N, C-alpha and C positions, 0 to 999 in steps of 0.2 A: 424745544419744540421747533419743528420744521415749518417755516413760513414761506409760502409761495408768493413771489412778487409777480403780479400779472404784467404781460407785455402790454404796450400801449394800445394795441388793436384788438385785445381780448376784452370780453365782457364777463361780468360775474356769472358763475355757474347757474344762479337761480334765474337769470334773464335769458340764458341760451336755450335753444330748442333742445328739449330733453333727448337724451341718447336713445331712450326707448322709442321715440318717434322715428328716428332713422332706422332702427332695427325692425320696427313694425313695417316700414315702408319696404325694407328689403325682403321681408317675408312675404309681403303681398306680391312683389314682383316675382318672387320665385313661384309662388302659387299660381300667378297668371301665366307662367311658362316662359318668362324672359331668361331664366337660367336653365341649363340642362337640355336646350333644344338641340344644339350641336348639328354637325353634318350639313348636308344639302338642305334639309328642311329648315334648319335655323337660318341659313344664309338667305333662303328665299323669303322667309318671313320677316327677317330684320334687315336684309340687304347689307349685311356686315359679316366680319370674320371673327371667329372665336367666340360665338355667342354663348357657348357653354361655360365661359369664364366669368359671367356676370350673375349677380352683383359681387364685386370684390370686397375684401375686408376694409372697413373704414379705418384710416390712420387718424387717430384722435390728437395727434401732436399739433395738427394745423387747425386752429380754431378761428372763427370769424365772429364779428360783432353784430351780426344781423340775421334775420331769418332768410331761408333760401328763397330765391326768386321762383315763381311758379314754373312748372315744366312747360306749359303752353307758351309762356313768354321767352324762356330760353331757347326753345326750338321754333318759335314763331317770329322773332325779331332778330335778324342776323345781317351782318355785313359780309357779303361774299360777292365782290364785284364781278367775278367771272360769270355770274349768272344775271345780276341786276343790281342797280343801285338802290332799289326800293326794298328796304329791310323786311317788309312784311310780305313781299312776293317771292323771296328766295326759296322758301319751302315749296312753292308752287311750280318752280322751274327746274328742280333737280332730279325729276323723274327719270330722264334719259342718261343720267350720270352713272357710269358703271364703276362700281367699287369692289367687286369680287369677281375674279381674283385680282389681287393688288400686290405689286412688288415695289420695294424701295432699294434704289441703287446707291451704294456707298462707295465713294471713290476719293481720289486726291491723296494727300499726304497721310495715309494710314497703312499699317502693316497687313491689315486683313480687309481689303476691299471686296466688293461683290455685289450681287443682285439678290436680295433677301425676300422671300415670301413673307408677307405680313403675318400670316397665321403662325409661322414659325417664330417670329419676333415676339408676338404677344405671349407665346407659351414659354419662350426662353427667359423672359424677365417677368417675375411675379407682378401681377397687377394689384393695385390698391386704390381705394377711393380717398379723395382729399376735398375738403370744403375750402374753396378759394373765393376771393373777391375777384371780379372781372371789371376793369375800368376802361372804358372806350375813350379815345382822344376826343370824341365828339361830346364828352361831358355827361354820358349816361353810364350807369353801372348795374351789375347783377351780382348775386352770390350763387355759386354754382358747385354742385358735387360732381367733380371730375373723376374719371377712372383712367389710370394709365400707369406709366413706370418712369422712374427718374432717368433723365437723359444720361446722367453719369454712367449708368449701367451699360448703356449702348456704347458710349465712348470708351469705356474700359475694354469692352469686347472687341472693338475694331482696332484698338491700339494706335492712336495717332503718333505720327513721328514727332521728334523734339521740335522741329521747325514749324509745325502746324499751330497757328494762333487763332484761326477763325473757322467757324462752322457755317456753311452756306446751306440753306434749305429752299427747295424749289417746289411749287405747286404744280399739279397736273395742268396741262394746257390742251384741251380737247375742243376744237372749234365747233364740232357737230353736237357736242354734249353741253357745252357751256356758252350760251348765247351772248353773255355780256362781253366777251372778249372782242368779237367782231363789231359789236355796237360801240365799243370804246377803244378803237384801235389806236388812240393817241397815247394810251398808257404803255409803259415799258414791259409788256408781258414777256415771259411768264412771271408770276408773282414770285418774288425772292425775298427772303429774309436772312439776317446773319447775326450770329452771337459770337462774342469772344469766347474762347475755349473755357476760361474761368467762369464766365457767366453761365455757360451751358452746364458745367460741373457743379454749379450751386444746387443745394438740395431742394430748393423750390422748383427748379426747372423740370418740366415733365413733357413727355410725349403722351398724348391723351388719345384713347380709343373708345371711351365710353362716357356717359353722362347719366345721372339719375338711376344708376344701377343697370344699365343696359347699353348696348353699342351705340356709338355716335350716329345720330341722323346725318344724312348727306349735307343738309344746310348748316350743320355745325362743324363741318370739316371732315367727315368720314373719309376714309376709315382711320386716318391718323393725323393728328395736329399737334401743334406746339402750344404750351401754356407757360408763360412767364408772368406771374401775377403782379409783379412789381412794375411791370411795363404796360404801356397802353396796348389795348387789344390789337391794334394793327400789327404788332410784332408777332402775335400768336398765329402763325401761318397755318393754313388748312390744307388738307388732302395732299400731303407731302409725297413726292415720287423720287426725289433725289436729295442726298446729303453729301456735301463735299467739304473736305478739310484743306485749308489753304494757309499760305504764309502771309500774304498782303491783304489788307482790308478792302473787301469789295463793297459796292454800294448795295442799298436796300431798295425795294420797290418804290415806297412812298418818298424816301429821301431823294431818289433819282427823279421822281415826277415833280415834287414840290419841296425842295430842300429847306426853304424858308418857314414852311408850315409844319413839316414832320422831321423830327430829329433822327439822326442815325441810331442813337441809343433808345430814344422815346421812353425814358424812365418817367413814371408819373411824378410830376412836380407842380403842386398847387401854386407855387410862387412864380411860376413861368407861364404867362397866359399864352394861348394860341393866338395867332395874328387876328383871328376873327371872334374869339370869345374867351372868357375867363376860364381857368382850370381850378379855381378855388373851391368850387362846389360841384357836385354831380346830382343827376337825377337817378335815384336808386329805384329799380323795379322790385318792389316788395310785394308780399302777399296782400297788404293792405292798400296797394295803390302806389303811385309814384310818389317818392318822398325826396326832398332836398336835403342832402347831408354834406358835411364838410370833407373835402378830399385831404388825405394825408400824404406826406412825402413817401415816395415808393409805394404808394397805395396801402400804406400801413405795414409793409414788410421791411422797414429800414434795419431792424435788428439782424435780419437775415443777410441782407445784401449791401448795406451802407458801406461796408469796408471794401467793396469792389471798385468804388468811384471816388473821385476827388471833389465832386460837387459841381464841376464845370461842364460835365457831359450833357449834350442835348441830342 
């Protein structure tokens, strides 16, 4: 008899949100017109690219131990300092931010550099939906159904050279559209994040273009952002315009700004407190209200990523 041994971060099937709930939600989204809009009409209504690709097929391999955070909280409580430090006001300040058309420049130590139209990218790499935990360094968390594609697919496409060891990602910097940049000119703009190539090739690492079965809203990092669920959310850079492959390790935005508070790796580590608060627990935004839950090493994804690290990384 085949016995399945559950991972530490999984819950029993009887306690999980029924699969029918997810598929019913997806059918409702389709009926509401979030899929199949396409073309210029879809771009105007959604403010995003490739609207006809949503909702994507759910990948059931990646399970979580909690109910999904409500859509209103996922899209209404956001860290996006380019607009404001007030998480609940980001959604109100993104209206002027233009995301269509959108191009991503890939350069550096690759055999196939270039400037790629995002619509071409999302059609080149099949999209899928995954349910992931999201853990902020500020000790709050959510459970989110992201849509995107593995970073490994893009890396294989552009063919990094053997000496490439790191992948830099850079956020758009548009002063007229992103008011938080000028009001916080003491930060080292533009926002920059970095992954080692082996981290970026990990199966969990995704470039995300959608959430809850439709394109990303601007406040969530439209039209394309990073998700690395074993790291604090500050690593999941939003609104990416450039990807560069390099040999030497560059700095990251928050590590450059406050290296004693924000690590270069920023792996979720409940045993290592932030200088101003504990990381042992987190405030989870659940459908039943905010709940205090225990934080797990690597945000519960140690089985997937633990072998990448020696345990000393910060």
